[in-house]
C-alpha positions as CSV (number, residue, x, y, z in Angstrom):
1,M,52.2,90.7,189.2
2,A,51.5,87.6,191.3
3,E,54.3,85.1,191.7
4,R,53.8,82.2,189.2
5,R,54.4,79.3,191.3
6,G,52.7,75.9,191.9
7,S,53.1,73.3,194.8
8,V,51.8,69.8,194.9
9,E,52.1,67.0,197.5
10,R,51.1,63.4,196.6
11,T,51.3,60.3,198.6
12,T,50.1,56.9,197.5
13,G,50.8,53.2,198.4
14,E,53.6,53.4,195.7
15,T,55.1,57.0,195.9
16,S,55.6,60.0,198.1
17,I,56.3,63.3,196.2
18,R,56.7,66.9,197.3
19,L,57.2,69.3,194.3
20,Q,57.4,73.1,193.9
21,F,57.6,74.8,190.6
22,G,58.1,78.4,189.5
23,I,57.9,79.8,186.0
24,D,59.9,82.8,186.5
25,G,63.0,81.2,188.1
26,E,66.7,81.0,187.5
27,G,67.2,77.4,186.8
28,D,67.5,76.8,190.6
29,G,66.2,74.3,192.9
30,V,67.0,70.8,194.3
31,I,66.1,67.5,192.7
32,Q,66.1,64.4,194.9
33,T,64.5,61.3,193.6
34,N,65.3,57.6,193.8
35,V,65.4,57.4,189.9
36,P,68.7,58.9,189.0
37,F,68.1,59.2,185.3
38,M,64.9,61.1,186.0
39,S,66.7,63.4,188.5
40,H,69.3,64.2,185.7
41,M,66.5,65.0,183.1
42,L,64.6,67.2,185.6
43,D,67.8,69.0,186.4
44,L,68.3,69.7,182.6
45,F,64.7,70.8,182.4
46,K,64.7,73.4,185.1
47,K,68.2,74.8,184.0
48,H,67.3,75.2,180.3
49,G,63.8,76.5,181.0
50,H,65.0,79.0,183.5
51,F,62.5,77.5,186.0
52,S,62.6,77.0,189.8
53,L,62.0,73.4,190.6
54,D,62.3,71.4,193.9
55,V,61.5,67.8,193.9
56,Q,61.5,65.2,196.7
57,A,60.4,61.9,195.4
58,E,60.6,58.4,196.8
59,G,58.9,55.4,195.2
60,D,58.8,51.6,194.9
61,V,61.8,51.3,192.8
62,E,62.3,47.8,194.1
63,V,59.5,47.1,191.6
64,D,60.7,49.4,189.0
65,D,60.9,53.0,188.2
66,H,57.4,53.2,186.7
67,H,55.3,54.6,189.4
68,T,57.8,57.2,190.5
69,T,58.5,58.5,187.0
70,E,54.7,58.6,186.2
71,D,53.7,60.3,189.5
72,I,56.5,63.0,189.0
73,G,55.0,63.7,185.6
74,I,51.5,64.0,187.2
75,C,52.8,66.3,190.1
76,L,54.8,68.5,187.7
77,G,51.8,68.8,185.3
78,E,49.6,69.9,188.2
79,A,52.1,72.4,189.5
80,F,52.7,73.8,186.1
81,M,49.0,74.3,185.7
82,Q,48.8,76.2,189.0
83,A,51.7,78.4,188.1
84,L,50.1,79.5,184.9
85,G,47.1,80.9,186.6
86,D,44.6,82.6,184.4
87,K,47.1,82.6,181.6
88,K,46.5,86.3,180.9
89,G,49.4,87.9,178.8
90,I,51.3,84.6,178.0
91,R,52.6,83.9,174.5
92,R,50.8,80.6,174.7
93,Y,52.9,78.8,171.9
94,G,56.4,77.8,172.0
95,Q,58.9,75.8,170.0
96,A,62.5,74.6,170.1
97,K,65.0,72.4,168.2
98,I,67.9,71.2,170.2
99,P,70.8,69.2,169.0
100,M,72.7,66.8,171.4
101,D,75.6,65.6,169.5
102,D,74.2,62.9,167.1
103,A,70.5,63.7,168.2
104,L,68.1,66.4,167.0
105,A,64.9,66.9,168.9
106,E,62.1,69.3,168.2
107,V,59.4,70.2,170.7
108,V,56.3,72.4,170.0
109,V,53.7,73.3,172.6
110,D,50.3,75.1,172.9
111,L,49.2,75.9,176.4
112,S,45.7,75.4,175.1
113,N,43.9,73.7,178.1
114,R,43.4,70.8,175.6
115,P,45.7,67.9,176.7
116,H,47.4,66.0,173.9
117,L,50.8,64.3,173.5
118,E,52.1,63.6,170.0
119,Y,55.2,61.5,170.5
120,R,57.3,60.7,167.5
121,A,60.5,59.4,168.9
122,D,62.2,56.0,168.3
123,L,64.6,55.2,171.1
124,P,67.2,52.7,170.0
125,A,67.9,51.2,173.4
126,A,65.3,49.8,176.0
127,K,67.4,51.0,178.8
128,V,69.7,53.9,179.8
129,G,71.6,52.4,182.8
130,T,68.8,50.9,185.0
131,F,66.1,53.3,183.5
132,D,63.5,51.8,181.2
133,T,63.2,54.2,178.2
134,E,59.7,53.6,177.6
135,L,59.1,55.7,180.8
136,V,59.9,58.7,178.7
137,H,56.7,58.5,176.9
138,E,54.8,57.7,180.3
139,F,56.3,60.8,181.9
140,L,55.5,63.1,179.1
141,W,52.0,61.8,178.6
142,K,51.2,62.4,182.3
143,F,52.8,65.8,182.2
144,A,50.7,66.9,179.1
145,V,47.5,65.6,180.5
146,E,47.8,67.2,184.0
147,S,49.1,70.6,182.5
148,R,46.4,70.5,179.9
149,M,48.7,71.3,177.0
150,N,49.4,70.2,173.5
151,L,52.9,68.7,173.7
152,H,54.4,67.6,170.4
153,I,57.8,65.8,170.5
154,I,59.4,65.0,167.2
155,V,63.0,63.3,167.2
156,H,64.5,64.0,163.7
157,Y,67.4,61.6,164.2
158,G,69.8,60.2,166.6
159,H,71.5,56.9,167.6
160,N,72.5,57.3,171.2
161,T,69.5,56.9,173.4
162,H,70.8,59.1,176.2
163,H,71.4,61.9,173.9
164,I,68.0,61.7,172.3
165,I,66.2,61.8,175.7
166,E,68.3,64.7,176.9
167,A,67.6,66.6,173.7
168,I,63.9,66.1,174.3
169,F,64.0,67.5,177.8
170,K,66.0,70.4,176.9
171,A,63.8,71.3,173.9
172,M,60.7,70.9,176.0
173,A,62.2,73.3,178.5
174,R,63.1,75.9,175.9
175,A,59.7,75.6,174.2
176,L,57.8,76.0,177.5
177,D,60.0,78.9,178.5
178,E,58.9,80.7,175.2
179,A,55.3,79.8,175.7
180,T,55.0,81.0,179.3
181,Q,56.7,84.4,178.6
182,L,54.6,87.5,179.2
183,D,54.1,89.4,176.0
184,P,53.0,93.1,176.6
185,R,51.2,93.0,173.2
186,V,48.8,90.4,174.5
187,K,45.8,91.7,176.2
188,G,43.9,89.3,178.4
189,V,43.9,85.6,177.4
190,P,45.5,84.8,174.0
191,S,42.3,83.2,172.5
192,T,39.5,84.5,170.5
193,K,37.3,82.4,172.9
194,G,38.3,84.8,175.7
195,M,39.5,81.9,177.8
196,L,42.0,79.0,177.9
């Protein structure tokens, strides 16, 4: 079986990003960005999804964290799509519910080639440290679009914003780990259309 990996380099007037992603990893890799909260979330994502992920990202954080966070989402989505390849033999669907102390997040995915984000999360605080929490939606939206997946985020409850966001990223990792697993019962692409 070919190695399921993707690699993206993106340089604009606002950001410079190099990203390598592997589906069949061990939660390994090095995350270096100048948005510390996103670095923390990406570290959780690779660990709990058992992915390989290396990210080097620099952006115009003197403006704010928006461009860097958005462009990391774009690059991760593109690399994820590359790594999926022809999608033959994958489970396609995945879901996970993850608690983080007071918070409970649920993520359901379909690697359908139809991009859609359903985001049902109320974040009590506008900032976690220096990070604008509205950027969580921005990151997830760009990731869903570029990876061409249905991504449903449902936060059932929680009052600590850091805990809520952490539960979202861990649940997304677990759901995508499930959806990308190869199932020996699946012959070809898991769709009656014959393609995804």
